[in-house]
N, C-alpha and C positions, 0 to 999 in steps of 0.2 A: 675846271682843270686845276689840279694841285701838283704842279711840277716845280722842281728846283734845278738850278744850274750850279754844279760844283766846278769852280775854276781853280786849277792847280798849276802853279808855275814852279818848275824845277830845272836843275842843270841839264844840259843836253845829254841824252842817253838814259835819263830816268823816266821819260814819258811812258815807255812800255811797262815799267814797274807800276806806275800809277794806274795804267789801263788794266793790267792783270789784277791788281788789288781791288779795283772798283768792280770789275766783272765777277770776281770771286765773292764779293760782298752783295751782289745782286743787281748791279748795273747791267745794261744790255750792250754797252759799248761806249766809246768816247771818240772825240776828234782831237788829234795831236797836231799842234801848229808850232812852227819855229819862231824864235824871237831872239832879241838881244836885250841885255839890260845891265844896269850897274847899280850898286847900292853901297852902303857904308862898309860892307864886308867884302867888297870886290873892287879894290883899289890897285890892282896890279898894273904895272906899266912895262912896256917894252920899248927900248930906245926913246924914252921920254913920252911916248904916246900911251894914253889910257887904253887898256884892253877891256872891251865890252864882252863879257862872257856870253856864250850862246845859251839860250834857254829853250825849254819846251813848255808850251802852254797846252794843258789838257782840259778840254771842255766835256763835261759829262752831264747829260740831262737825265734826271732820275725822278721817280715819284717822291714828292716831298716827305712822305712818311718814312722813306728809306734813306734820306739824305744824311742823317746823323750817323747811321751805321756805316754807310759807304765812306763818308769822310773819315771816320775813325779808322777804317781799314787802310785808307790811303796814308794817313798820318803814321800808322804803325809800320807800313811797308817802306816808307821813305824817310822816317825819322824827322818829319817836318817840325816836330816840337824842339828840335835842336837848332841853335842859331846858324844861319847861313845855308840851311838845307833847301829852302824854298818857302812858298806860301800857298795856302789854299783858303778859299772862302766860298760861301754859298749865297746865291741870289735867288729870289723868287722869280718865277717866269709867268707872265700874264697870258701869252699866247704862243702856241707852237703849231707850225704847219709842216707836214711832211714827215712827221715822226710817229707813224702809226704804232710802232712797237711799244710806245709809252702807254697806249690805251689797250694793249692786248690782254689776254687772260692772266698773265703773271703779274701785271701791275695792280697794286692795291686800289 
């Protein structure tokens, strides 16, 4: 099995942009999760309390051979190469259960 997981973390509301870009580039779908986070570019405060901006975490399982192209499409659609826009990274996946579409005829 030659599968990669693209993990993309963006501001709330951008998950659908990530999903659309990844599908247009060849992914078969993604899972969007909610989250909160803070970083050096997110130091807003309200009444003296730190605000933790809401995030969307997009998990996209793809054939490893397509991971670079799909990641490039995500970066282009979301401007992830600009500071403070989010982050994406790719991890190798050893085993997958229940994702038959990764082994279908369109997967390399």
